[in-house]
N, C-alpha and C positions, 0 to 999 in steps of 0.2 A: 511529577500530574497536582495536574490546577485539579480546581473545586468539583470538574463536574466528571472526577475521576478522565477525561480524556485525559490519549499522549501524542505531544505528533512525532514521528519517525522525518528528518528530513535524509535523505537520498543521495547522493552524489551523483557526480555528472555520467557514471559509467557502469555497467552492471553483469556483470558477466558467469560464465562459468567458477570462473576465481574468486570473485568476491561474493556474488546469491546467492550465497548458504547462510550470510551477514541480516538480511531482511528477513527469515524464520528466527532466527536467531532477540535479532531487538523489538520482534514482536511479544518471540516468548518472553523475554525478557519485564517486555509491559505487561503482561500480563500476571504476568509472576508477581508484579508491582501492586496490584488490584484493578487496574482500568480496566473499565467496564468498556470505552469506544478509542481505536489503533487508525491512527490520521495520518495516512503516509505523504506527505508531504512533499510531490515529486516535479516538482519547476525548477530544480536545476539536474534535473539526468536530458542527457542527449539521447545515451546510446545504450537500452536492453537489448539482449540475446534472449531466445527460446528455453535456454536457463533460469537465467531470472525472471522470465512469466510466472514460470514452472516454482518457480521459489514466490512471488506475490500467491498462486492459490492457492498450498500449501500454507502463508502464513496468515491467511482467507481462515480455511478449516482449521488450525489452532485456533483464530481469534475464538469462531462458535464453538471451538469446543471448551472452553477457557467463557466460554456465554459472554465473550464480549464480540459485537462485532467493527471489521474494517475498512474502511473507505476512504478510495486514493482524492489525493487535491494538489488542485492543482496541475494540472496535469499537461505537458508540452502539448505541442499537435502532431509531431510525427511520431508522439507514445501513441496518442487518443487511439490517431490511424491505424496502428498497431491492433488495439487491442478491441478495435467496432472489424479488423480483418479478420481476425481471432478470434473476436464471438462473445470476446471479455468485458465489455460494456456492458455488456448485457448481467456479469457477471459479479460487478462492481460496481458499489457505489463513489458516484464519480461529482468529487465539485470543488468549487470555488474556495479561495482562500473566503470570501466572506462564507463560508460554508453555503452555501445553497448551491440545491441539483441542479447539473447539468445534464440530465437526463432525462 
């Protein structure tokens, strides 16, 4: 954890029903360790199904319940399109590596 209590969780390439629950588990662990800001680095993600989207929503809820913020960083174009189509781009803060907000 960095000095400003930010934890970055780097997702791997594919998230579906088999491994989507790891997202919420990783966020829960970060909150338990005292994170106040959780950044989910999505730069390596090539595929997400609806289960993974649900896991992101649940992770955001858990972060907020734990007094932390959750944001998505470096969202690939195909995943960003999915977030826009489902209006989740209005739910999540989406940032770039530099920390500048994209929306």
